[in-house]
PDB file of N, CA, C and O in Angstrom, chain B, residues numbered from 101:
ATOM      1  N   UNK B 101     -81.334   0.225 -43.812  1.00  0.00           N
ATOM      2  CA  UNK B 101     -81.259  -1.101 -43.378  1.00  0.00           C
ATOM      3  C   UNK B 101     -81.168  -1.193 -41.778  1.00  0.00           C
ATOM      4  O   UNK B 101     -80.125  -1.077 -41.135  1.00  0.00           O
ATOM      5  N   UNK B 102     -82.309  -1.399 -41.308  1.00  0.00           N
ATOM      6  CA  UNK B 102     -82.260  -1.571 -39.869  1.00  0.00           C
ATOM      7  C   UNK B 102     -82.162  -2.950 -39.331  1.00  0.00           C
ATOM      8  O   UNK B 102     -82.805  -3.821 -39.917  1.00  0.00           O
ATOM      9  N   UNK B 103     -81.486  -3.255 -38.354  1.00  0.00           N
ATOM     10  CA  UNK B 103     -81.406  -4.507 -37.881  1.00  0.00           C
ATOM     11  C   UNK B 103     -82.223  -4.659 -36.635  1.00  0.00           C
ATOM     12  O   UNK B 103     -82.355  -3.806 -35.757  1.00  0.00           O
ATOM     13  N   UNK B 104     -82.770  -5.886 -36.671  1.00  0.00           N
ATOM     14  CA  UNK B 104     -83.702  -6.095 -35.434  1.00  0.00           C
ATOM     15  C   UNK B 104     -82.847  -6.506 -34.375  1.00  0.00           C
ATOM     16  O   UNK B 104     -81.707  -6.922 -34.582  1.00  0.00           O
ATOM     17  N   UNK B 105     -83.406  -6.393 -33.146  1.00  0.00           N
ATOM     18  CA  UNK B 105     -82.687  -6.825 -31.873  1.00  0.00           C
ATOM     19  C   UNK B 105     -82.156  -8.221 -31.884  1.00  0.00           C
ATOM     20  O   UNK B 105     -81.052  -8.513 -31.423  1.00  0.00           O
ATOM     21  N   UNK B 106     -83.062  -9.156 -32.482  1.00  0.00           N
ATOM     22  CA  UNK B 106     -82.632 -10.573 -32.539  1.00  0.00           C
ATOM     23  C   UNK B 106     -81.416 -10.770 -33.538  1.00  0.00           C
ATOM     24  O   UNK B 106     -80.481 -11.539 -33.316  1.00  0.00           O
ATOM     25  N   UNK B 107     -81.535 -10.061 -34.546  1.00  0.00           N
ATOM     26  CA  UNK B 107     -80.383 -10.136 -35.538  1.00  0.00           C
ATOM     27  C   UNK B 107     -79.083  -9.828 -34.980  1.00  0.00           C
ATOM     28  O   UNK B 107     -78.070 -10.490 -35.208  1.00  0.00           O
ATOM     29  N   UNK B 108     -79.153  -8.620 -34.112  1.00  0.00           N
ATOM     30  CA  UNK B 108     -77.885  -8.131 -33.487  1.00  0.00           C
ATOM     31  C   UNK B 108     -77.294  -9.198 -32.346  1.00  0.00           C
ATOM     32  O   UNK B 108     -76.093  -9.254 -32.082  1.00  0.00           O
ATOM     33  N   UNK B 109     -78.211  -9.960 -31.766  1.00  0.00           N
ATOM     34  CA  UNK B 109     -77.720 -10.905 -30.829  1.00  0.00           C
ATOM     35  C   UNK B 109     -77.028 -11.906 -31.463  1.00  0.00           C
ATOM     36  O   UNK B 109     -76.176 -12.485 -30.789  1.00  0.00           O
ATOM     37  N   UNK B 110     -77.206 -12.272 -32.689  1.00  0.00           N
ATOM     38  CA  UNK B 110     -76.546 -13.263 -33.525  1.00  0.00           C
ATOM     39  C   UNK B 110     -75.399 -12.700 -34.110  1.00  0.00           C
ATOM     40  O   UNK B 110     -74.361 -13.362 -34.106  1.00  0.00           O
ATOM     41  N   UNK B 111     -75.427 -11.549 -34.627  1.00  0.00           N
ATOM     42  CA  UNK B 111     -74.308 -10.882 -35.437  1.00  0.00           C
ATOM     43  C   UNK B 111     -73.213 -10.447 -34.511  1.00  0.00           C
ATOM     44  O   UNK B 111     -72.053 -10.690 -34.843  1.00  0.00           O
ATOM     45  N   UNK B 112     -73.477  -9.795 -33.319  1.00  0.00           N
ATOM     46  CA  UNK B 112     -72.266  -9.322 -32.546  1.00  0.00           C
ATOM     47  C   UNK B 112     -71.425 -10.466 -32.093  1.00  0.00           C
ATOM     48  O   UNK B 112     -70.202 -10.370 -32.187  1.00  0.00           O
ATOM     49  N   UNK B 113     -71.983 -11.542 -31.609  1.00  0.00           N
ATOM     50  CA  UNK B 113     -70.924 -12.674 -31.134  1.00  0.00           C
ATOM     51  C   UNK B 113     -70.045 -13.212 -32.255  1.00  0.00           C
ATOM     52  O   UNK B 113     -68.921 -13.659 -32.030  1.00  0.00           O
ATOM     53  N   UNK B 114     -70.642 -13.153 -33.592  1.00  0.00           N
ATOM     54  CA  UNK B 114     -69.902 -13.794 -34.637  1.00  0.00           C
ATOM     55  C   UNK B 114     -68.678 -12.819 -35.015  1.00  0.00           C
ATOM     56  O   UNK B 114     -67.596 -13.207 -35.455  1.00  0.00           O
ATOM     57  N   UNK B 115     -69.020 -11.563 -34.780  1.00  0.00           N
ATOM     58  CA  UNK B 115     -67.884 -10.626 -35.266  1.00  0.00           C
ATOM     59  C   UNK B 115     -66.735 -10.684 -34.256  1.00  0.00           C
ATOM     60  O   UNK B 115     -65.569 -10.444 -34.569  1.00  0.00           O
ATOM     61  N   UNK B 116     -67.139 -11.019 -33.025  1.00  0.00           N
ATOM     62  CA  UNK B 116     -66.077 -11.157 -31.810  1.00  0.00           C
ATOM     63  C   UNK B 116     -65.412 -12.455 -32.185  1.00  0.00           C
ATOM     64  O   UNK B 116     -64.181 -12.441 -32.154  1.00  0.00           O
ATOM     65  N   UNK B 117     -66.017 -13.590 -32.537  1.00  0.00           N
ATOM     66  CA  UNK B 117     -65.369 -14.806 -32.981  1.00  0.00           C
ATOM     67  C   UNK B 117     -64.474 -14.436 -34.253  1.00  0.00           C
ATOM     68  O   UNK B 117     -63.342 -14.915 -34.309  1.00  0.00           O
ATOM     69  N   UNK B 118     -64.883 -13.697 -35.160  1.00  0.00           N
ATOM     70  CA  UNK B 118     -64.132 -13.448 -36.300  1.00  0.00           C
ATOM     71  C   UNK B 118     -62.931 -12.766 -36.006  1.00  0.00           C
ATOM     72  O   UNK B 118     -61.886 -13.155 -36.528  1.00  0.00           O
ATOM     73  N   UNK B 119     -62.943 -11.739 -35.187  1.00  0.00           N
ATOM     74  CA  UNK B 119     -61.866 -10.962 -34.597  1.00  0.00           C
ATOM     75  C   UNK B 119     -60.762 -11.958 -34.112  1.00  0.00           C
ATOM     76  O   UNK B 119     -59.612 -11.991 -34.549  1.00  0.00           O
ATOM     77  N   UNK B 120     -61.216 -12.651 -33.276  1.00  0.00           N
ATOM     78  CA  UNK B 120     -60.384 -13.733 -32.599  1.00  0.00           C
ATOM     79  C   UNK B 120     -59.725 -14.618 -33.657  1.00  0.00           C
ATOM     80  O   UNK B 120     -58.561 -15.001 -33.545  1.00  0.00           O
ATOM     81  N   UNK B 121     -60.432 -14.895 -34.579  1.00  0.00           N
ATOM     82  CA  UNK B 121     -59.866 -15.782 -35.663  1.00  0.00           C
ATOM     83  C   UNK B 121     -58.959 -15.055 -36.403  1.00  0.00           C
ATOM     84  O   UNK B 121     -57.874 -15.590 -36.629  1.00  0.00           O
ATOM     85  N   UNK B 122     -59.184 -13.890 -36.850  1.00  0.00           N
ATOM     86  CA  UNK B 122     -58.106 -13.103 -37.658  1.00  0.00           C
ATOM     87  C   UNK B 122     -56.817 -12.986 -36.865  1.00  0.00           C
ATOM     88  O   UNK B 122     -55.701 -13.226 -37.328  1.00  0.00           O
ATOM     89  N   UNK B 123     -57.093 -12.569 -35.555  1.00  0.00           N
ATOM     90  CA  UNK B 123     -55.852 -12.460 -34.607  1.00  0.00           C
ATOM     91  C   UNK B 123     -54.924 -13.682 -34.683  1.00  0.00           C
ATOM     92  O   UNK B 123     -53.705 -13.610 -34.837  1.00  0.00           O
ATOM     93  N   UNK B 124     -55.630 -14.799 -34.560  1.00  0.00           N
ATOM     94  CA  UNK B 124     -55.071 -16.217 -34.541  1.00  0.00           C
ATOM     95  C   UNK B 124     -54.248 -16.270 -35.962  1.00  0.00           C
ATOM     96  O   UNK B 124     -53.035 -16.481 -35.977  1.00  0.00           O
ATOM     97  N   UNK B 125     -54.888 -16.096 -36.952  1.00  0.00           N
ATOM     98  CA  UNK B 125     -54.209 -16.178 -38.262  1.00  0.00           C
ATOM     99  C   UNK B 125     -52.947 -15.365 -38.386  1.00  0.00           C
ATOM    100  O   UNK B 125     -51.904 -15.855 -38.817  1.00  0.00           O
ATOM    101  N   UNK B 126     -53.069 -14.061 -37.982  1.00  0.00           N
ATOM    102  CA  UNK B 126     -52.015 -13.255 -38.134  1.00  0.00           C
ATOM    103  C   UNK B 126     -50.904 -13.765 -37.149  1.00  0.00           C
ATOM    104  O   UNK B 126     -49.738 -13.655 -37.528  1.00  0.00           O
ATOM    105  N   UNK B 127     -51.152 -14.291 -35.970  1.00  0.00           N
ATOM    106  CA  UNK B 127     -50.088 -14.656 -35.124  1.00  0.00           C
ATOM    107  C   UNK B 127     -49.556 -16.139 -35.686  1.00  0.00           C
ATOM    108  O   UNK B 127     -48.422 -16.546 -35.434  1.00  0.00           O
ATOM    109  N   UNK B 128     -50.460 -16.845 -36.428  1.00  0.00           N
ATOM    110  CA  UNK B 128     -49.904 -18.084 -37.031  1.00  0.00           C
ATOM    111  C   UNK B 128     -48.704 -17.808 -38.016  1.00  0.00           C
ATOM    112  O   UNK B 128     -47.613 -18.375 -38.068  1.00  0.00           O
ATOM    113  N   UNK B 129     -49.177 -16.849 -38.731  1.00  0.00           N
ATOM    114  CA  UNK B 129     -48.029 -16.321 -39.795  1.00  0.00           C
ATOM    115  C   UNK B 129     -46.836 -15.828 -39.412  1.00  0.00           C
ATOM    116  O   UNK B 129     -45.816 -16.038 -40.068  1.00  0.00           O
ATOM    117  N   UNK B 130     -46.859 -15.040 -38.181  1.00  0.00           N
ATOM    118  CA  UNK B 130     -45.671 -14.572 -37.666  1.00  0.00           C
ATOM    119  C   UNK B 130     -44.904 -15.795 -36.960  1.00  0.00           C
ATOM    120  O   UNK B 130     -43.674 -15.835 -36.997  1.00  0.00           O
ATOM    121  N   UNK B 131     -45.626 -16.754 -36.340  1.00  0.00           N
ATOM    122  CA  UNK B 131     -44.907 -17.843 -35.707  1.00  0.00           C
ATOM    123  C   UNK B 131     -44.285 -18.818 -36.893  1.00  0.00           C
ATOM    124  O   UNK B 131     -43.182 -19.354 -36.789  1.00  0.00           O
ATOM    125  N   UNK B 132     -45.134 -18.961 -38.000  1.00  0.00           N
ATOM    126  CA  UNK B 132     -44.283 -19.743 -39.113  1.00  0.00           C
ATOM    127  C   UNK B 132     -43.034 -19.106 -39.550  1.00  0.00           C
ATOM    128  O   UNK B 132     -42.022 -19.759 -39.807  1.00  0.00           O
ATOM    129  N   UNK B 133     -43.115 -17.724 -39.638  1.00  0.00           N
ATOM    130  CA  UNK B 133     -41.825 -17.023 -40.053  1.00  0.00           C
ATOM    131  C   UNK B 133     -40.629 -17.173 -39.037  1.00  0.00           C
ATOM    132  O   UNK B 133     -39.452 -17.328 -39.364  1.00  0.00           O
ATOM    133  N   UNK B 134     -41.159 -17.096 -37.652  1.00  0.00           N
ATOM    134  CA  UNK B 134     -40.104 -17.315 -36.771  1.00  0.00           C
ATOM    135  C   UNK B 134     -39.366 -18.682 -36.801  1.00  0.00           C
ATOM    136  O   UNK B 134     -38.144 -18.816 -36.748  1.00  0.00           O
ATOM    137  N   UNK B 135     -40.424 -19.828 -36.908  1.00  0.00           N
ATOM    138  CA  UNK B 135     -39.883 -21.143 -37.083  1.00  0.00           C
ATOM    139  C   UNK B 135     -39.044 -21.269 -38.155  1.00  0.00           C
ATOM    140  O   UNK B 135     -37.968 -21.822 -37.930  1.00  0.00           O
ATOM    141  N   UNK B 136     -39.312 -20.826 -39.459  1.00  0.00           N
ATOM    142  CA  UNK B 136     -38.544 -20.821 -40.667  1.00  0.00           C
ATOM    143  C   UNK B 136     -37.225 -20.204 -40.378  1.00  0.00           C
ATOM    144  O   UNK B 136     -36.219 -20.851 -40.669  1.00  0.00           O
ATOM    145  N   UNK B 137     -37.120 -19.135 -39.887  1.00  0.00           N
ATOM    146  CA  UNK B 137     -35.877 -18.358 -39.604  1.00  0.00           C
ATOM    147  C   UNK B 137     -35.021 -19.080 -38.677  1.00  0.00           C
ATOM    148  O   UNK B 137     -33.800 -18.992 -38.797  1.00  0.00           O
ATOM    149  N   UNK B 138     -35.563 -19.803 -37.740  1.00  0.00           N
ATOM    150  CA  UNK B 138     -34.861 -20.596 -36.823  1.00  0.00           C
ATOM    151  C   UNK B 138     -34.314 -21.791 -37.328  1.00  0.00           C
ATOM    152  O   UNK B 138     -33.189 -22.171 -37.004  1.00  0.00           O
ATOM    153  N   UNK B 139     -35.149 -22.493 -38.212  1.00  0.00           N
ATOM    154  CA  UNK B 139     -34.515 -23.656 -38.880  1.00  0.00           C
ATOM    155  C   UNK B 139     -33.420 -23.294 -39.934  1.00  0.00           C
ATOM    156  O   UNK B 139     -32.460 -24.026 -40.174  1.00  0.00           O
ATOM    157  N   UNK B 140     -33.661 -22.076 -40.549  1.00  0.00           N
ATOM    158  CA  UNK B 140     -32.446 -21.578 -41.344  1.00  0.00           C
ATOM    159  C   UNK B 140     -31.224 -21.415 -40.773  1.00  0.00           C
ATOM    160  O   UNK B 140     -30.182 -21.791 -41.309  1.00  0.00           O
ATOM    161  N   UNK B 141     -31.302 -20.786 -39.542  1.00  0.00           N
ATOM    162  CA  UNK B 141     -30.147 -20.600 -38.803  1.00  0.00           C
ATOM    163  C   UNK B 141     -29.412 -21.857 -38.186  1.00  0.00           C
ATOM    164  O   UNK B 141     -28.192 -21.943 -38.049  1.00  0.00           O
ATOM    165  N   UNK B 142     -30.355 -22.832 -37.831  1.00  0.00           N
ATOM    166  CA  UNK B 142     -29.747 -24.107 -37.521  1.00  0.00           C
ATOM    167  C   UNK B 142     -29.065 -24.932 -38.697  1.00  0.00           C
ATOM    168  O   UNK B 142     -28.033 -25.579 -38.516  1.00  0.00           O
ATOM    169  N   UNK B 143     -29.748 -24.853 -39.954  1.00  0.00           N
ATOM    170  CA  UNK B 143     -29.109 -25.421 -41.054  1.00  0.00           C
ATOM    171  C   UNK B 143     -27.758 -24.751 -41.380  1.00  0.00           C
ATOM    172  O   UNK B 143     -26.730 -25.384 -41.619  1.00  0.00           O
ATOM    173  N   UNK B 144     -27.868 -23.340 -41.367  1.00  0.00           N
ATOM    174  CA  UNK B 144     -26.527 -22.711 -41.688  1.00  0.00           C
ATOM    175  C   UNK B 144     -25.362 -23.231 -40.779  1.00  0.00           C
ATOM    176  O   UNK B 144     -24.252 -23.502 -41.237  1.00  0.00           O
ATOM    177  N   UNK B 145     -25.718 -23.357 -39.381  1.00  0.00           N
ATOM    178  CA  UNK B 145     -24.763 -23.719 -38.378  1.00  0.00           C
ATOM    179  C   UNK B 145     -24.209 -25.169 -38.730  1.00  0.00           C
ATOM    180  O   UNK B 145     -23.028 -25.500 -38.626  1.00  0.00           O
ATOM    181  N   UNK B 146     -25.215 -25.948 -39.148  1.00  0.00           N
ATOM    182  CA  UNK B 146     -24.847 -27.304 -39.421  1.00  0.00           C
ATOM    183  C   UNK B 146     -23.835 -27.480 -40.611  1.00  0.00           C
ATOM    184  O   UNK B 146     -22.914 -28.297 -40.634  1.00  0.00           O
ATOM    185  N   UNK B 147     -24.170 -26.548 -41.626  1.00  0.00           N
ATOM    186  CA  UNK B 147     -23.181 -26.383 -42.748  1.00  0.00           C
ATOM    187  C   UNK B 147     -21.923 -25.962 -42.464  1.00  0.00           C
ATOM    188  O   UNK B 147     -20.954 -26.535 -42.963  1.00  0.00           O
ATOM    189  N   UNK B 148     -21.787 -24.890 -41.610  1.00  0.00           N
ATOM    190  CA  UNK B 148     -20.608 -24.318 -41.272  1.00  0.00           C
ATOM    191  C   UNK B 148     -19.797 -25.344 -40.457  1.00  0.00           C
ATOM    192  O   UNK B 148     -18.573 -25.440 -40.555  1.00  0.00           O
ATOM    193  N   UNK B 149     -20.545 -26.092 -39.658  1.00  0.00           N
ATOM    194  CA  UNK B 149     -19.729 -27.281 -38.645  1.00  0.00           C
ATOM    195  C   UNK B 149     -19.161 -28.190 -39.895  1.00  0.00           C
ATOM    196  O   UNK B 149     -17.942 -28.343 -39.970  1.00  0.00           O
ATOM    197  N   UNK B 150     -19.983 -28.767 -40.833  1.00  0.00           N
ATOM    198  CA  UNK B 150     -19.525 -29.671 -41.659  1.00  0.00           C
ATOM    199  C   UNK B 150     -18.181 -29.228 -42.505  1.00  0.00           C
ATOM    200  O   UNK B 150     -17.201 -29.949 -42.691  1.00  0.00           O
ATOM    201  N   UNK B 151     -18.346 -27.979 -42.940  1.00  0.00           N
ATOM    202  CA  UNK B 151     -17.121 -27.354 -43.489  1.00  0.00           C
ATOM    203  C   UNK B 151     -15.830 -27.358 -42.665  1.00  0.00           C
ATOM    204  O   UNK B 151     -14.739 -27.745 -43.084  1.00  0.00           O
ATOM    205  N   UNK B 152     -16.092 -26.869 -41.414  1.00  0.00           N
ATOM    206  CA  UNK B 152     -15.105 -26.861 -40.409  1.00  0.00           C
ATOM    207  C   UNK B 152     -14.457 -28.272 -40.086  1.00  0.00           C
ATOM    208  O   UNK B 152     -13.242 -28.414 -39.949  1.00  0.00           O
ATOM    209  N   UNK B 153     -15.284 -29.200 -39.989  1.00  0.00           N
ATOM    210  CA  UNK B 153     -14.852 -30.600 -39.823  1.00  0.00           C
ATOM    211  C   UNK B 153     -14.053 -30.939 -40.864  1.00  0.00           C
ATOM    212  O   UNK B 153     -12.943 -31.405 -40.606  1.00  0.00           O
ATOM    213  N   UNK B 154     -14.442 -30.780 -42.132  1.00  0.00           N
ATOM    214  CA  UNK B 154     -13.830 -31.217 -43.291  1.00  0.00           C
ATOM    215  C   UNK B 154     -12.485 -30.456 -43.347  1.00  0.00           C
ATOM    216  O   UNK B 154     -11.482 -31.137 -43.565  1.00  0.00           O
ATOM    217  N   UNK B 155     -12.356 -29.210 -43.187  1.00  0.00           N
ATOM    218  CA  UNK B 155     -11.067 -28.548 -43.052  1.00  0.00           C
ATOM    219  C   UNK B 155     -10.228 -29.053 -42.128  1.00  0.00           C
ATOM    220  O   UNK B 155      -9.046 -29.215 -42.432  1.00  0.00           O
ATOM    221  N   UNK B 156     -10.692 -29.381 -40.867  1.00  0.00           N
ATOM    222  CA  UNK B 156      -9.988 -29.945 -39.847  1.00  0.00           C
ATOM    223  C   UNK B 156      -9.247 -31.291 -40.059  1.00  0.00           C
ATOM    224  O   UNK B 156      -8.094 -31.520 -39.693  1.00  0.00           O
ATOM    225  N   UNK B 157     -10.052 -32.126 -40.685  1.00  0.00           N
ATOM    226  CA  UNK B 157      -9.653 -33.540 -41.068  1.00  0.00           C
ATOM    227  C   UNK B 157      -8.566 -33.255 -42.168  1.00  0.00           C
ATOM    228  O   UNK B 157      -7.462 -33.789 -42.063  1.00  0.00           O
ATOM    229  N   UNK B 158      -8.852 -32.439 -43.197  1.00  0.00           N
ATOM    230  CA  UNK B 158      -7.655 -32.275 -44.185  1.00  0.00           C
ATOM    231  C   UNK B 158      -6.437 -31.714 -43.389  1.00  0.00           C
ATOM    232  O   UNK B 158      -5.368 -32.309 -43.524  1.00  0.00           O
ATOM    233  N   UNK B 159      -6.490 -30.777 -42.687  1.00  0.00           N
ATOM    234  CA  UNK B 159      -5.340 -30.362 -41.903  1.00  0.00           C
ATOM    235  C   UNK B 159      -4.637 -31.409 -41.204  1.00  0.00           C
ATOM    236  O   UNK B 159      -3.408 -31.493 -41.190  1.00  0.00           O
ATOM    237  N   UNK B 160      -5.467 -32.254 -40.589  1.00  0.00           N
ATOM    238  CA  UNK B 160      -4.873 -33.404 -39.661  1.00  0.00           C
ATOM    239  C   UNK B 160      -4.223 -34.328 -40.585  1.00  0.00           C
ATOM    240  O   UNK B 160      -3.215 -34.898 -40.166  1.00  0.00           O
ATOM    241  N   UNK B 161      -4.626 -34.576 -41.771  1.00  0.00           N
ATOM    242  CA  UNK B 161      -3.926 -35.451 -42.888  1.00  0.00           C
ATOM    243  C   UNK B 161      -2.626 -34.985 -43.156  1.00  0.00           C
ATOM    244  O   UNK B 161      -1.642 -35.715 -43.043  1.00  0.00           O
ATOM    245  N   UNK B 162      -2.564 -33.630 -43.556  1.00  0.00           N
ATOM    246  CA  UNK B 162      -1.421 -33.019 -43.940  1.00  0.00           C
ATOM    247  C   UNK B 162      -0.241 -33.072 -42.659  1.00  0.00           C
ATOM    248  O   UNK B 162       0.960 -33.306 -42.800  1.00  0.00           O
ATOM    249  N   UNK B 163      -0.938 -32.793 -41.443  1.00  0.00           N
ATOM    250  CA  UNK B 163      -0.137 -32.832 -40.392  1.00  0.00           C
ATOM    251  C   UNK B 163       0.649 -34.101 -40.142  1.00  0.00           C
ATOM    252  O   UNK B 163       1.837 -34.186 -39.831  1.00  0.00           O
ATOM    253  N   UNK B 164      -0.298 -35.148 -40.350  1.00  0.00           N
ATOM    254  CA  UNK B 164       0.204 -36.504 -40.160  1.00  0.00           C
ATOM    255  C   UNK B 164       1.174 -36.927 -41.146  1.00  0.00           C
ATOM    256  O   UNK B 164       2.092 -37.676 -40.811  1.00  0.00           O
ATOM    257  N   UNK B 165       1.047 -36.501 -42.361  1.00  0.00           N
ATOM    258  CA  UNK B 165       2.061 -36.707 -43.476  1.00  0.00           C
ATOM    259  C   UNK B 165       3.380 -36.003 -43.002  1.00  0.00           C
ATOM    260  O   UNK B 165       4.454 -36.604 -42.978  1.00  0.00           O
ATOM    261  N   UNK B 166       3.244 -34.782 -42.653  1.00  0.00           N
ATOM    262  CA  UNK B 166       4.574 -34.115 -42.357  1.00  0.00           C
ATOM    263  C   UNK B 166       5.085 -34.750 -41.136  1.00  0.00           C
ATOM    264  O   UNK B 166       6.304 -34.921 -41.129  1.00  0.00           O
ATOM    265  N   UNK B 167       4.444 -35.132 -40.119  1.00  0.00           N
ATOM    266  CA  UNK B 167       4.861 -35.977 -39.000  1.00  0.00           C
ATOM    267  C   UNK B 167       5.735 -37.126 -39.290  1.00  0.00           C
ATOM    268  O   UNK B 167       6.783 -37.393 -38.703  1.00  0.00           O
ATOM    269  N   UNK B 168       5.060 -37.937 -40.497  1.00  0.00           N
ATOM    270  CA  UNK B 168       5.770 -39.093 -40.951  1.00  0.00           C
ATOM    271  C   UNK B 168       7.130 -38.836 -41.611  1.00  0.00           C
ATOM    272  O   UNK B 168       8.053 -39.638 -41.467  1.00  0.00           O
ATOM    273  N   UNK B 169       7.261 -37.626 -42.394  1.00  0.00           N
ATOM    274  CA  UNK B 169       8.386 -37.293 -43.004  1.00  0.00           C
ATOM    275  C   UNK B 169       9.470 -36.795 -41.948  1.00  0.00           C
ATOM    276  O   UNK B 169      10.665 -37.029 -42.128  1.00  0.00           O
ATOM    277  N   UNK B 170       9.033 -36.144 -40.913  1.00  0.00           N
ATOM    278  CA  UNK B 170       9.917 -35.745 -39.858  1.00  0.00           C
ATOM    279  C   UNK B 170      10.449 -36.985 -39.144  1.00  0.00           C
ATOM    280  O   UNK B 170      11.644 -37.024 -38.852  1.00  0.00           O
ATOM    281  N   UNK B 171       9.635 -38.001 -38.844  1.00  0.00           N
ATOM    282  CA  UNK B 171      10.020 -39.230 -38.245  1.00  0.00           C
ATOM    283  C   UNK B 171      11.156 -39.891 -39.222  1.00  0.00           C
ATOM    284  O   UNK B 171      12.093 -40.464 -38.665  1.00  0.00           O
ATOM    285  N   UNK B 172      11.125 -39.849 -40.409  1.00  0.00           N
ATOM    286  CA  UNK B 172      11.908 -40.618 -41.445  1.00  0.00           C
ATOM    287  C   UNK B 172      13.239 -39.934 -41.703  1.00  0.00           C
ATOM    288  O   UNK B 172      14.123 -40.482 -42.361  1.00  0.00           O
ATOM    289  N   UNK B 173      13.359 -38.761 -41.185  1.00  0.00           N
ATOM    290  CA  UNK B 173      14.623 -37.963 -41.366  1.00  0.00           C
ATOM    291  C   UNK B 173      15.434 -38.499 -40.367  1.00  0.00           C
ATOM    292  O   UNK B 173      14.957 -38.671 -39.245  1.00  0.00           O
ATOM    293  N   UNK B 174      16.747 -38.828 -40.646  1.00  0.00           N
ATOM    294  CA  UNK B 174      17.846 -39.221 -39.825  1.00  0.00           C
ATOM    295  C   UNK B 174      18.494 -37.916 -39.352  1.00  0.00           C
ATOM    296  O   UNK B 174      18.576 -36.895 -40.034  1.00  0.00           O
ATOM    297  N   UNK B 175      18.947 -38.074 -38.093  1.00  0.00           N
ATOM    298  CA  UNK B 175      19.595 -36.677 -37.694  1.00  0.00           C
ATOM    299  C   UNK B 175      21.021 -36.294 -38.211  1.00  0.00           C
ATOM    300  O   UNK B 175      21.425 -35.133 -38.142  1.00  0.00           O
ATOM    301  N   UNK B 176      21.777 -37.329 -38.740  1.00  0.00           N
ATOM    302  CA  UNK B 176      23.057 -36.903 -39.386  1.00  0.00           C
ATOM    303  C   UNK B 176      23.217 -37.525 -40.801  1.00  0.00           C
ATOM    304  O   UNK B 176      24.169 -37.144 -41.482  1.00  0.00           O
ATOM    305  N   UNK B 177      22.363 -38.451 -41.291  1.00  0.00           N
ATOM    306  CA  UNK B 177      22.474 -38.799 -42.633  1.00  0.00           C
ATOM    307  C   UNK B 177      21.817 -37.779 -43.498  1.00  0.00           C
ATOM    308  O   UNK B 177      20.904 -37.091 -43.042  1.00  0.00           O
ATOM    309  N   UNK B 178      22.212 -37.654 -44.658  1.00  0.00           N
ATOM    310  CA  UNK B 178      21.640 -36.684 -45.667  1.00  0.00           C
ATOM    311  C   UNK B 178      20.696 -37.435 -46.423  1.00  0.00           C
ATOM    312  O   UNK B 178      20.652 -38.664 -46.379  1.00  0.00           O
ATOM    313  N   UNK B 179      19.813 -36.612 -47.230  1.00  0.00           N
ATOM    314  CA  UNK B 179      18.954 -37.140 -48.067  1.00  0.00           C
ATOM    315  C   UNK B 179      19.400 -37.223 -49.606  1.00  0.00           C
ATOM    316  O   UNK B 179      18.740 -37.795 -50.473  1.00  0.00           O
ATOM    317  N   UNK B 180      20.589 -36.583 -49.807  1.00  0.00           N
ATOM    318  CA  UNK B 180      20.986 -36.530 -51.194  1.00  0.00           C
ATOM    319  C   UNK B 180      22.269 -37.547 -51.425  1.00  0.00           C
ATOM    320  O   UNK B 180      23.236 -37.555 -50.664  1.00  0.00           O
ATOM    321  N   UNK B 181      22.146 -38.382 -52.552  1.00  0.00           N
ATOM    322  CA  UNK B 181      23.070 -39.256 -52.731  1.00  0.00           C
ATOM    323  C   UNK B 181      23.978 -38.821 -54.004  1.00  0.00           C
ATOM    324  O   UNK B 181      23.504 -38.602 -55.119  1.00  0.00           O
ATOM    325  N   UNK B 182      25.206 -38.739 -53.709  1.00  0.00           N
ATOM    326  CA  UNK B 182      26.290 -38.251 -54.844  1.00  0.00           C
ATOM    327  C   UNK B 182      26.686 -39.432 -55.712  1.00  0.00           C
ATOM    328  O   UNK B 182      27.385 -40.296 -55.183  1.00  0.00           O
ATOM    329  N   UNK B 183      26.386 -39.550 -56.763  1.00  0.00           N
ATOM    330  CA  UNK B 183      26.802 -40.738 -57.679  1.00  0.00           C
ATOM    331  C   UNK B 183      27.885 -40.628 -58.506  1.00  0.00           C
ATOM    332  O   UNK B 183      28.282 -41.529 -59.245  1.00  0.00           O
ATOM    333  N   UNK B 184      28.489 -39.280 -58.371  1.00  0.00           N
ATOM    334  CA  UNK B 184      29.674 -38.994 -59.143  1.00  0.00           C
ATOM    335  C   UNK B 184      30.918 -39.407 -58.449  1.00  0.00           C
ATOM    336  O   UNK B 184      31.001 -39.286 -57.226  1.00  0.00           O
ATOM    337  N   UNK B 185      31.858 -39.871 -59.134  1.00  0.00           N
ATOM    338  CA  UNK B 185      32.851 -40.459 -58.352  1.00  0.00           C
ATOM    339  C   UNK B 185      34.305 -40.378 -58.843  1.00  0.00           C
ATOM    340  O   UNK B 185      35.210 -40.885 -58.180  1.00  0.00           O
TER     341      UNK B 185
END
């Protein structure tokens, strides 16, 4: 199977184009993986921040409630009432 000179002129540039196309497709796959990994990291960070904010708001609720109790305490009056007499 011998190729004529005219056939080689057509075949060689196409193989060069095919090589570029294959390289582009390989890089596209790698780029897609990198973008997916970056998006997953961002999503994980958002979830962590949401959990942290929820914990902080829960803590602040408890803190406010304990502060209210502290405000309601009188310095020398007791909280226990003795009904026996």
